[in-house]
PAPA-144415 format. One record per residue (C-alpha): x, y, z; residue in three letters. Coordinates in steps of 0.1 Angstrom, whole numbers, plus 5000, padded with zeros to 4 digits. Example, Ala and Ser with C-alpha at 12.3 -4.5 7.8 and 13.67 -1.06 7.14 Angstrom:
2
x 5123; y 4955; z 5078; rest Ala
x 5137; y 4989; z 5071; rest Ser
//
This chain:
550
x 4449; y 7714; z 8920; rest Unk
x 4469; y 7687; z 8938; rest Unk
x 4435; y 7670; z 8951; rest Unk
x 4413; y 7674; z 8918; rest Unk
x 4433; y 7652; z 8894; rest Unk
x 4417; y 7647; z 8863; rest Unk
x 4426; y 7635; z 8827; rest Unk
x 4426; y 7670; z 8807; rest Unk
x 4453; y 7686; z 8834; rest Unk
x 4472; y 7659; z 8827; rest Unk
x 4472; y 7665; z 8787; rest Unk
x 4493; y 7681; z 8760; rest Unk
x 4474; y 7697; z 8732; rest Unk
x 4483; y 7698; z 8695; rest Unk
x 4466; y 7724; z 8675; rest Unk
x 4455; y 7717; z 8639; rest Unk
x 4453; y 7748; z 8616; rest Unk
x 4438; y 7724; z 8591; rest Unk
x 4436; y 7744; z 8561; rest Unk
x 4477; y 7744; z 8561; rest Unk
x 4483; y 7711; z 8577; rest Unk
x 4478; y 7685; z 8547; rest Unk
x 4462; y 7685; z 8514; rest Unk
x 4447; y 7652; z 8504; rest Unk
x 4431; y 7662; z 8470; rest Unk
x 4455; y 7691; z 8452; rest Unk
x 4431; y 7719; z 8455; rest Unk
x 4457; y 7740; z 8478; rest Unk
x 4436; y 7737; z 8509; rest Unk
x 4444; y 7712; z 8538; rest Unk
x 4413; y 7692; z 8545; rest Unk
x 4399; y 7666; z 8573; rest Unk
x 4412; y 7636; z 8550; rest Unk
x 4446; y 7652; z 8551; rest Unk
x 4446; y 7651; z 8587; rest Unk
x 4433; y 7615; z 8589; rest Unk
x 4463; y 7604; z 8568; rest Unk
x 4485; y 7624; z 8594; rest Unk
x 4471; y 7611; z 8626; rest Unk
x 4497; y 7584; z 8631; rest Unk
x 4524; y 7617; z 8635; rest Unk
x 4504; y 7634; z 8659; rest Unk
x 4499; y 7605; z 8679; rest Unk
x 4534; y 7596; z 8674; rest Unk
x 4544; y 7625; z 8691; rest Unk
x 4526; y 7616; z 8724; rest Unk
x 4502; y 7640; z 8726; rest Unk
x 4466; y 7636; z 8741; rest Unk
x 4443; y 7663; z 8725; rest Unk
x 4442; y 7677; z 8691; rest Unk
x 4426; y 7714; z 8689; rest Unk
x 4408; y 7715; z 8655; rest Unk
x 4404; y 7748; z 8644; rest Unk
x 4370; y 7756; z 8629; rest Unk
x 4358; y 7734; z 8599; rest Unk
x 4320; y 7746; z 8598; rest Unk
x 4305; y 7758; z 8567; rest Unk
x 4318; y 7795; z 8564; rest Unk
x 4321; y 7820; z 8533; rest Unk
x 4359; y 7818; z 8547; rest Unk
x 4362; y 7859; z 8551; rest Unk
x 4383; y 7852; z 8582; rest Unk
x 4392; y 7814; z 8576; rest Unk
x 4367; y 7795; z 8591; rest Unk
x 4357; y 7821; z 8622; rest Unk
x 4330; y 7833; z 8602; rest Unk
x 4301; y 7805; z 8607; rest Unk
x 4274; y 7805; z 8581; rest Unk
x 4261; y 7769; z 8594; rest Unk
x 4272; y 7756; z 8627; rest Unk
x 4258; y 7720; z 8618; rest Unk
x 4275; y 7716; z 8584; rest Unk
x 4311; y 7711; z 8573; rest Unk
x 4329; y 7737; z 8549; rest Unk
x 4332; y 7719; z 8516; rest Unk
x 4369; y 7732; z 8516; rest Unk
x 4376; y 7709; z 8548; rest Unk
x 4355; y 7679; z 8536; rest Unk
x 4322; y 7663; z 8547; rest Unk
x 4300; y 7655; z 8580; rest Unk
x 4311; y 7618; z 8567; rest Unk
x 4351; y 7625; z 8566; rest Unk
x 4344; y 7645; z 8598; rest Unk
x 4327; y 7614; z 8615; rest Unk
x 4352; y 7592; z 8602; rest Unk
x 4385; y 7616; z 8616; rest Unk
x 4366; y 7618; z 8652; rest Unk
x 4366; y 7578; z 8651; rest Unk
x 4405; y 7573; z 8638; rest Unk
x 4412; y 7605; z 8665; rest Unk
x 4398; y 7579; z 8692; rest Unk
x 4409; y 7547; z 8677; rest Unk
x 4446; y 7561; z 8685; rest Unk
x 4439; y 7569; z 8719; rest Unk
x 4434; y 7605; z 8718; rest Unk
x 4407; y 7631; z 8720; rest Unk
x 4393; y 7660; z 8698; rest Unk
x 4382; y 7693; z 8709; rest Unk
x 4363; y 7717; z 8683; rest Unk
x 4368; y 7753; z 8678; rest Unk
x 4334; y 7772; z 8687; rest Unk
x 4328; y 7806; z 8675; rest Unk
x 4293; y 7821; z 8695; rest Unk
x 4302; y 7856; z 8698; rest Unk
x 4297; y 7866; z 8663; rest Unk
x 4282; y 7846; z 8630; rest Unk
x 4291; y 7852; z 8594; rest Unk
x 4267; y 7875; z 8576; rest Unk
x 4255; y 7848; z 8554; rest Unk
x 4241; y 7829; z 8584; rest Unk
x 4207; y 7823; z 8578; rest Unk
x 4197; y 7837; z 8617; rest Unk
x 4215; y 7871; z 8600; rest Unk
x 4197; y 7872; z 8566; rest Unk
x 4166; y 7871; z 8586; rest Unk
x 4173; y 7895; z 8612; rest Unk
x 4185; y 7921; z 8588; rest Unk
x 4152; y 7916; z 8563; rest Unk
x 4132; y 7939; z 8584; rest Unk
x 4131; y 7957; z 8619; rest Unk
x 4102; y 7937; z 8631; rest Unk
x 4115; y 7901; z 8622; rest Unk
x 4114; y 7878; z 8648; rest Unk
x 4153; y 7872; z 8649; rest Unk
x 4162; y 7911; z 8647; rest Unk
x 4167; y 7909; z 8685; rest Unk
x 4194; y 7880; z 8680; rest Unk
x 4219; y 7905; z 8669; rest Unk
x 4227; y 7938; z 8679; rest Unk
x 4209; y 7967; z 8659; rest Unk
x 4210; y 8005; z 8669; rest Unk
x 4202; y 8037; z 8655; rest Unk
x 4228; y 8063; z 8643; rest Unk
x 4237; y 8097; z 8661; rest Unk
x 4234; y 8126; z 8640; rest Unk
x 4244; y 8108; z 8608; rest Unk
x 4271; y 8089; z 8626; rest Unk
x 4275; y 8054; z 8641; rest Unk
x 4259; y 8049; z 8678; rest Unk
x 4294; y 8053; z 8692; rest Unk
x 4331; y 8057; z 8685; rest Unk
x 4340; y 8022; z 8691; rest Unk
x 4365; y 8004; z 8668; rest Unk
x 4364; y 7966; z 8662; rest Unk
x 4395; y 7942; z 8660; rest Unk
x 4396; y 7945; z 8623; rest Unk
x 4382; y 7978; z 8613; rest Unk
x 4377; y 8014; z 8625; rest Unk
x 4344; y 8014; z 8634; rest Unk
x 4327; y 7985; z 8651; rest Unk
x 4293; y 7996; z 8636; rest Unk
x 4280; y 7988; z 8601; rest Unk
x 4252; y 8006; z 8579; rest Unk
x 4223; y 7987; z 8566; rest Unk
x 4206; y 8007; z 8539; rest Unk
x 4176; y 7985; z 8541; rest Unk
x 4165; y 7986; z 8578; rest Unk
x 4183; y 8022; z 8587; rest Unk
x 4200; y 8011; z 8612; rest Unk
x 4235; y 8001; z 8621; rest Unk
x 4246; y 7963; z 8634; rest Unk
x 4274; y 7958; z 8656; rest Unk
x 4307; y 7936; z 8648; rest Unk
x 4336; y 7930; z 8673; rest Unk
x 4359; y 7917; z 8641; rest Unk
x 4350; y 7921; z 8603; rest Unk
x 4324; y 7938; z 8589; rest Unk
x 4310; y 7903; z 8578; rest Unk
x 4310; y 7889; z 8617; rest Unk
x 4283; y 7905; z 8631; rest Unk
x 4277; y 7897; z 8669; rest Unk
x 4252; y 7880; z 8686; rest Unk
x 4229; y 7895; z 8712; rest Unk
x 4233; y 7871; z 8741; rest Unk
x 4206; y 7891; z 8759; rest Unk
x 4181; y 7871; z 8740; rest Unk
x 4171; y 7838; z 8758; rest Unk
x 4158; y 7825; z 8728; rest Unk
x 4194; y 7827; z 8711; rest Unk
x 4210; y 7814; z 8741; rest Unk
x 4189; y 7782; z 8742; rest Unk
x 4197; y 7777; z 8703; rest Unk
x 4235; y 7778; z 8709; rest Unk
x 4231; y 7754; z 8737; rest Unk
x 4211; y 7732; z 8716; rest Unk
x 4240; y 7735; z 8692; rest Unk
x 4266; y 7727; z 8714; rest Unk
x 4251; y 7696; z 8726; rest Unk
x 4247; y 7682; z 8689; rest Unk
x 4282; y 7682; z 8685; rest Unk
x 4288; y 7667; z 8721; rest Unk
x 4265; y 7640; z 8713; rest Unk
x 4285; y 7633; z 8682; rest Unk
x 4309; y 7622; z 8707; rest Unk
x 4338; y 7655; z 8707; rest Unk
x 4356; y 7659; z 8740; rest Unk
x 4356; y 7698; z 8743; rest Unk
x 4356; y 7732; z 8729; rest Unk
x 4379; y 7756; z 8725; rest Unk
x 4357; y 7788; z 8727; rest Unk
x 4370; y 7816; z 8707; rest Unk
x 4366; y 7854; z 8719; rest Unk
x 4345; y 7841; z 8747; rest Unk
x 4350; y 7871; z 8770; rest Unk
x 4335; y 7892; z 8749; rest Unk
x 4297; y 7880; z 8747; rest Unk
x 4285; y 7905; z 8773; rest Unk
x 4286; y 7943; z 8761; rest Unk
x 4286; y 7972; z 8782; rest Unk
x 4249; y 7988; z 8790; rest Unk
x 4240; y 8016; z 8769; rest Unk
x 4272; y 8015; z 8745; rest Unk
x 4286; y 8045; z 8758; rest Unk
x 4316; y 8064; z 8738; rest Unk
x 4350; y 8049; z 8749; rest Unk
x 4372; y 8079; z 8765; rest Unk
x 4400; y 8060; z 8740; rest Unk
x 4387; y 8041; z 8714; rest Unk
x 4418; y 8028; z 8702; rest Unk
x 4422; y 8004; z 8733; rest Unk
x 4395; y 7980; z 8725; rest Unk
x 4395; y 7964; z 8761; rest Unk
x 4360; y 7977; z 8765; rest Unk
x 4348; y 7950; z 8742; rest Unk
x 4357; y 7923; z 8768; rest Unk
x 4348; y 7912; z 8807; rest Unk
x 4318; y 7932; z 8806; rest Unk
x 4293; y 7928; z 8837; rest Unk
x 4269; y 7896; z 8827; rest Unk
x 4297; y 7877; z 8812; rest Unk
x 4302; y 7852; z 8837; rest Unk
x 4262; y 7846; z 8842; rest Unk
x 4262; y 7837; z 8804; rest Unk
x 4288; y 7812; z 8811; rest Unk
x 4275; y 7799; z 8843; rest Unk
x 4247; y 7791; z 8823; rest Unk
x 4259; y 7773; z 8794; rest Unk
x 4279; y 7752; z 8819; rest Unk
x 4246; y 7744; z 8837; rest Unk
x 4228; y 7739; z 8805; rest Unk
x 4255; y 7718; z 8788; rest Unk
x 4289; y 7711; z 8798; rest Unk
x 4284; y 7697; z 8833; rest Unk
x 4267; y 7667; z 8815; rest Unk
x 4297; y 7656; z 8797; rest Unk
x 4331; y 7646; z 8803; rest Unk
x 4348; y 7673; z 8785; rest Unk
x 4376; y 7698; z 8788; rest Unk
x 4367; y 7735; z 8777; rest Unk
x 4393; y 7761; z 8768; rest Unk
x 4382; y 7797; z 8767; rest Unk
x 4400; y 7822; z 8746; rest Unk
x 4401; y 7853; z 8772; rest Unk
x 4416; y 7885; z 8759; rest Unk
x 4426; y 7914; z 8785; rest Unk
x 4419; y 7892; z 8816; rest Unk
x 4442; y 7897; z 8848; rest Unk
x 4450; y 7865; z 8871; rest Unk
x 4420; y 7877; z 8892; rest Unk
x 4396; y 7881; z 8860; rest Unk
x 4410; y 7847; z 8848; rest Unk
x 4399; y 7830; z 8879; rest Unk
x 4365; y 7839; z 8873; rest Unk
x 4365; y 7819; z 8845; rest Unk
x 4385; y 7785; z 8857; rest Unk
x 4380; y 7789; z 8895; rest Unk
x 4371; y 7750; z 8902; rest Unk
x 4341; y 7763; z 8925; rest Unk
x 4326; y 7787; z 8900; rest Unk
x 4314; y 7761; z 8876; rest Unk
x 4324; y 7777; z 8844; rest Unk
x 4351; y 7767; z 8820; rest Unk
x 4380; y 7742; z 8828; rest Unk
x 4412; y 7763; z 8816; rest Unk
x 4417; y 7795; z 8796; rest Unk
x 4441; y 7813; z 8773; rest Unk
x 4453; y 7847; z 8783; rest Unk
x 4474; y 7870; z 8761; rest Unk
x 4494; y 7888; z 8789; rest Unk
x 4524; y 7876; z 8768; rest Unk
x 4515; y 7871; z 8728; rest Unk
x 4490; y 7901; z 8729; rest Unk
x 4513; y 7923; z 8748; rest Unk
x 4550; y 7912; z 8751; rest Unk
x 4559; y 7920; z 8715; rest Unk
x 4595; y 7905; z 8719; rest Unk
x 4610; y 7885; z 8744; rest Unk
x 4615; y 7901; z 8776; rest Unk
x 4627; y 7874; z 8805; rest Unk
x 4617; y 7898; z 8835; rest Unk
x 4584; y 7904; z 8823; rest Unk
x 4575; y 7868; z 8812; rest Unk
x 4585; y 7854; z 8850; rest Unk
x 4566; y 7882; z 8868; rest Unk
x 4536; y 7875; z 8843; rest Unk
x 4542; y 7835; z 8853; rest Unk
x 4545; y 7845; z 8890; rest Unk
x 4512; y 7866; z 8890; rest Unk
x 4489; y 7835; z 8876; rest Unk
x 4507; y 7813; z 8894; rest Unk
x 4499; y 7829; z 8926; rest Unk
x 4461; y 7833; z 8917; rest Unk
x 4454; y 7799; z 8899; rest Unk
x 4474; y 7774; z 8921; rest Unk
x 4451; y 7753; z 8937; rest Unk
x 4418; y 7767; z 8924; rest Unk
x 4418; y 7769; z 8887; rest Unk
x 4441; y 7759; z 8857; rest Unk
x 4463; y 7777; z 8835; rest Unk
x 4473; y 7773; z 8796; rest Unk
x 4511; y 7772; z 8783; rest Unk
x 4516; y 7786; z 8748; rest Unk
x 4537; y 7812; z 8728; rest Unk
x 4523; y 7807; z 8695; rest Unk
x 4493; y 7797; z 8675; rest Unk
x 4472; y 7806; z 8645; rest Unk
x 4471; y 7843; z 8654; rest Unk
x 4504; y 7848; z 8669; rest Unk
x 4538; y 7849; z 8650; rest Unk
x 4559; y 7814; z 8656; rest Unk
x 4574; y 7812; z 8690; rest Unk
x 4611; y 7802; z 8679; rest Unk
x 4611; y 7834; z 8656; rest Unk
x 4592; y 7859; z 8681; rest Unk
x 4608; y 7848; z 8713; rest Unk
x 4633; y 7827; z 8704; rest Unk
x 4665; y 7827; z 8678; rest Unk
x 4656; y 7814; z 8648; rest Unk
x 4690; y 7817; z 8630; rest Unk
x 4721; y 7799; z 8642; rest Unk
x 4706; y 7787; z 8672; rest Unk
x 4670; y 7776; z 8659; rest Unk
x 4675; y 7740; z 8670; rest Unk
x 4685; y 7749; z 8708; rest Unk
x 4659; y 7778; z 8709; rest Unk
x 4633; y 7758; z 8698; rest Unk
x 4643; y 7731; z 8723; rest Unk
x 4647; y 7755; z 8753; rest Unk
x 4610; y 7771; z 8746; rest Unk
x 4596; y 7737; z 8749; rest Unk
x 4612; y 7731; z 8779; rest Unk
x 4599; y 7762; z 8795; rest Unk
x 4563; y 7753; z 8786; rest Unk
x 4561; y 7720; z 8795; rest Unk
x 4577; y 7723; z 8828; rest Unk
x 4555; y 7756; z 8842; rest Unk
x 4522; y 7753; z 8858; rest Unk
x 4496; y 7747; z 8831; rest Unk
x 4486; y 7727; z 8799; rest Unk
x 4511; y 7727; z 8775; rest Unk
x 4497; y 7734; z 8737; rest Unk
x 4519; y 7729; z 8707; rest Unk
x 4511; y 7747; z 8674; rest Unk
x 4513; y 7728; z 8642; rest Unk
x 4552; y 7728; z 8630; rest Unk
x 4565; y 7745; z 8665; rest Unk
x 4578; y 7708; z 8669; rest Unk
x 4600; y 7709; z 8641; rest Unk
x 4610; y 7744; z 8647; rest Unk
x 4590; y 7760; z 8619; rest Unk
x 4598; y 7800; z 8617; rest Unk
x 4578; y 7830; z 8609; rest Unk
x 4581; y 7843; z 8572; rest Unk
x 4583; y 7877; z 8554; rest Unk
x 4565; y 7883; z 8521; rest Unk
x 4579; y 7909; z 8500; rest Unk
x 4542; y 7924; z 8489; rest Unk
x 4510; y 7930; z 8509; rest Unk
x 4496; y 7911; z 8480; rest Unk
x 4511; y 7876; z 8494; rest Unk
x 4494; y 7882; z 8525; rest Unk
x 4457; y 7864; z 8538; rest Unk
x 4454; y 7877; z 8569; rest Unk
x 4424; y 7900; z 8570; rest Unk
x 4434; y 7921; z 8602; rest Unk
x 4466; y 7930; z 8587; rest Unk
x 4453; y 7937; z 8554; rest Unk
x 4426; y 7961; z 8564; rest Unk
x 4452; y 7977; z 8589; rest Unk
x 4476; y 7982; z 8560; rest Unk
x 4448; y 8000; z 8540; rest Unk
x 4438; y 8018; z 8567; rest Unk
x 4473; y 8031; z 8572; rest Unk
x 4483; y 8040; z 8536; rest Unk
x 4450; y 8055; z 8532; rest Unk
x 4462; y 8081; z 8559; rest Unk
x 4493; y 8087; z 8538; rest Unk
x 4521; y 8068; z 8554; rest Unk
x 4546; y 8052; z 8528; rest Unk
x 4531; y 8015; z 8516; rest Unk
x 4566; y 7997; z 8520; rest Unk
x 4569; y 8013; z 8557; rest Unk
x 4535; y 8000; z 8566; rest Unk
x 4542; y 7965; z 8554; rest Unk
x 4574; y 7961; z 8572; rest Unk
x 4558; y 7975; z 8604; rest Unk
x 4529; y 7948; z 8601; rest Unk
x 4550; y 7919; z 8592; rest Unk
x 4566; y 7905; z 8622; rest Unk
x 4532; y 7901; z 8641; rest Unk
x 4511; y 7889; z 8611; rest Unk
x 4492; y 7861; z 8618; rest Unk
x 4499; y 7846; z 8582; rest Unk
x 4537; y 7839; z 8601; rest Unk
x 4522; y 7808; z 8618; rest Unk
x 4495; y 7800; z 8587; rest Unk
x 4522; y 7791; z 8560; rest Unk
x 4518; y 7754; z 8551; rest Unk
x 4529; y 7730; z 8571; rest Unk
x 4567; y 7716; z 8560; rest Unk
x 4565; y 7680; z 8554; rest Unk
x 4595; y 7675; z 8529; rest Unk
x 4617; y 7689; z 8506; rest Unk
x 4596; y 7683; z 8476; rest Unk
x 4580; y 7710; z 8460; rest Unk
x 4553; y 7729; z 8483; rest Unk
x 4573; y 7713; z 8512; rest Unk
x 4549; y 7682; z 8505; rest Unk
x 4519; y 7702; z 8517; rest Unk
x 4499; y 7699; z 8484; rest Unk
x 4503; y 7683; z 8445; rest Unk
x 4483; y 7719; z 8437; rest Unk
x 4489; y 7755; z 8444; rest Unk
x 4487; y 7760; z 8480; rest Unk
x 4464; y 7787; z 8492; rest Unk
x 4491; y 7805; z 8510; rest Unk
x 4530; y 7804; z 8499; rest Unk
x 4552; y 7781; z 8520; rest Unk
x 4580; y 7791; z 8539; rest Unk
x 4612; y 7792; z 8515; rest Unk
x 4633; y 7773; z 8540; rest Unk
x 4612; y 7742; z 8537; rest Unk
x 4642; y 7724; z 8522; rest Unk
x 4659; y 7727; z 8556; rest Unk
x 4632; y 7726; z 8580; rest Unk
x 4608; y 7700; z 8571; rest Unk
x 4593; y 7667; z 8591; rest Unk
x 4609; y 7640; z 8569; rest Unk
x 4645; y 7656; z 8581; rest Unk
x 4633; y 7659; z 8616; rest Unk
x 4622; y 7623; z 8617; rest Unk
x 4655; y 7610; z 8605; rest Unk
x 4676; y 7629; z 8628; rest Unk
x 4676; y 7611; z 8667; rest Unk
x 4688; y 7645; z 8679; rest Unk
x 4659; y 7668; z 8662; rest Unk
x 4635; y 7692; z 8678; rest Unk
x 4606; y 7666; z 8670; rest Unk
x 4626; y 7638; z 8689; rest Unk
x 4629; y 7663; z 8718; rest Unk
x 4596; y 7668; z 8720; rest Unk
x 4587; y 7630; z 8725; rest Unk
x 4611; y 7628; z 8751; rest Unk
x 4599; y 7660; z 8772; rest Unk
x 4560; y 7646; z 8764; rest Unk
x 4570; y 7611; z 8776; rest Unk
x 4585; y 7626; z 8809; rest Unk
x 4552; y 7648; z 8815; rest Unk
x 4534; y 7611; z 8812; rest Unk
x 4555; y 7595; z 8835; rest Unk
x 4562; y 7619; z 8863; rest Unk
x 4531; y 7638; z 8879; rest Unk
x 4552; y 7662; z 8894; rest Unk
x 4553; y 7682; z 8859; rest Unk
x 4514; y 7684; z 8861; rest Unk
x 4509; y 7687; z 8900; rest Unk
x 4540; y 7698; z 8912; rest Unk
x 4542; y 7732; z 8931; rest Unk
x 4561; y 7759; z 8914; rest Unk
x 4590; y 7779; z 8929; rest Unk
x 4616; y 7805; z 8916; rest Unk
x 4651; y 7804; z 8931; rest Unk
x 4653; y 7836; z 8942; rest Unk
x 4691; y 7842; z 8934; rest Unk
x 4681; y 7842; z 8896; rest Unk
x 4645; y 7859; z 8899; rest Unk
x 4660; y 7891; z 8885; rest Unk
x 4683; y 7873; z 8861; rest Unk
x 4673; y 7887; z 8825; rest Unk
x 4688; y 7854; z 8808; rest Unk
x 4685; y 7823; z 8832; rest Unk
x 4651; y 7812; z 8845; rest Unk
x 4656; y 7787; z 8873; rest Unk
x 4628; y 7774; z 8891; rest Unk
x 4615; y 7737; z 8909; rest Unk
x 4585; y 7717; z 8908; rest Unk
x 4579; y 7695; z 8935; rest Unk
x 4553; y 7668; z 8947; rest Unk
x 4555; y 7650; z 8976; rest Unk
x 4593; y 7638; z 8978; rest Unk
x 4596; y 7641; z 8943; rest Unk
x 4615; y 7679; z 8936; rest Unk
x 4629; y 7687; z 8899; rest Unk
x 4652; y 7717; z 8890; rest Unk
x 4647; y 7733; z 8858; rest Unk
x 4674; y 7755; z 8843; rest Unk
x 4669; y 7776; z 8811; rest Unk
x 4696; y 7797; z 8798; rest Unk
x 4673; y 7819; z 8774; rest Unk
x 4703; y 7839; z 8756; rest Unk
x 4727; y 7837; z 8726; rest Unk
x 4759; y 7842; z 8751; rest Unk
x 4767; y 7811; z 8777; rest Unk
x 4763; y 7816; z 8810; rest Unk
x 4779; y 7804; z 8842; rest Unk
x 4757; y 7793; z 8873; rest Unk
x 4767; y 7786; z 8911; rest Unk
x 4744; y 7760; z 8926; rest Unk
x 4728; y 7769; z 8957; rest Unk
x 4743; y 7747; z 8984; rest Unk
x 4711; y 7730; z 8986; rest Unk
x 4718; y 7715; z 8954; rest Unk
x 4755; y 7705; z 8947; rest Unk
x 4760; y 7690; z 8911; rest Unk
x 4760; y 7655; z 8929; rest Unk
x 4726; y 7660; z 8942; rest Unk
x 4713; y 7666; z 8905; rest Unk
x 4705; y 7636; z 8882; rest Unk
x 4696; y 7650; z 8845; rest Unk
x 4668; y 7638; z 8830; rest Unk
x 4666; y 7659; z 8799; rest Unk
x 4687; y 7683; z 8783; rest Unk
x 4691; y 7701; z 8747; rest Unk
x 4729; y 7700; z 8748; rest Unk
x 4754; y 7669; z 8755; rest Unk
x 4766; y 7669; z 8790; rest Unk
x 4788; y 7696; z 8798; rest Unk
x 4824; y 7683; z 8812; rest Unk
x 4830; y 7716; z 8823; rest Unk
x 4807; y 7717; z 8854; rest Unk
x 4821; y 7714; z 8884; rest Unk
x 4801; y 7704; z 8917; rest Unk
x 4792; y 7737; z 8929; rest Unk
x 4790; y 7752; z 8892; rest Unk
x 4774; y 7743; z 8856; rest Unk
x 4783; y 7759; z 8824; rest Unk
x 4753; y 7769; z 8804; rest Unk
x 4761; y 7773; z 8766; rest Unk
x 4736; y 7793; z 8743; rest Unk
x 4699; y 7787; z 8747; rest Unk
x 4708; y 7755; z 8767; rest Unk
x 4678; y 7740; z 8790; rest Unk
x 4682; y 7712; z 8816; rest Unk
x 4658; y 7693; z 8836; rest Unk
x 4671; y 7678; z 8868; rest Unk
x 4655; y 7654; z 8895; rest Unk
x 4670; y 7664; z 8931; rest Unk
x 4682; y 7635; z 8948; rest Unk
x 4670; y 7635; z 8985; rest Unk
x 4700; y 7634; z 9013; rest Unk
//
């Protein structure tokens, strides 16, 4: 890693979930024109790359992740002309644009699938996965991410088709070389337009288990991912497409260990540049400092010097970080700044999900009817049909609903938070009068201003990107303090985080007396109670120090 410097390792990424970002025409949906109007806001934050959630033609059953035409723009989002102007405007501001691409599945309205299901002998039949049933039942007992069965019966042709997600999202058959060639051609279509890379959705699902055997535990859907043949497909994708462009590729990889993750991003393997793993967001429901430290430790040990990790705690699929992993009450501002400090100083590329930079919080709607999340609504229906109390089911699903992070961006304290002049596609979080962009921009000590300083530090100091990572052993098993160094050559930084609602006192190691520490950034004013051998940390206090050499 230290020897292979590249622009994308040094970047900070800002994720735009466009339908909730800014509505330019009053139809209640954010759109590409709205994003263009807010590009200066993103640029001023200091980020380098915008990751744009899917804008392709789609029936929108799963918010654009069900694509019906890979080479057209969804009318809700805009037109191809507007998209091309967006790309030009992003580049004019010195930023890059990566597109979110789904190649594990399409919409059931895609012309390929319409052909595939038209008859058993259609040339595109084998572009999707079709199987006979067993004794009047589906081919196996697998469930999908969004429904109790991964199989849907097709009356017209008398077979089942496979879907890892919703019924309306049939999986593509990656064993078919003709399909793969068409996918690669489509990728080049976008790259030739000048985009700067892809975030590859559900990329770990491309290869399916041979023979589709029944699962011992169908509820544990790990069998859908990381199957033999997967890396052959990704290496071919790199050979045919990626290596011919100066781009960044990010893989969404569920259920991967660090060792499995290295297969995706090892610089000697020629597959992807970086990945998202979900050991935190999928497998750590609430904050657990010891578990988080252990996860960071394992991934650093395996990837460092060989491949590049990503750092994030929320996105369009996961509840806002200050609500789920911080304190969104009395310490919302301090907690949001601490989480940002942590993500931007740990090894890997930091991702900012829209609204995170002003400390937007999760939401709890009163009725299932107010939710749009297809996964949540399907699970709700499934559980209620079992006889469970509807209110109990709703409460059990609220905390991790994907709609927590999909409520509209809060621009100001006017109606609908300034997101739209119409009726928003999903309700705005009621706290928008207190939490909004306009308010943060007017406050020099706001969360937004803190993010600016943090990103500026990263741009000026390579130690935040290429520096070795080491935890201070005295605090490795501390449940609240996270204390570590980043070191590059003669530069060493000390990061101290008190992830707690309570104050903490920390005795400094003899190697690092206070007189040797230069405070670079903190989310509180300097603490006069500090002494040369001890620092006093307030709730959710974060500090970044440079260590002066003796």
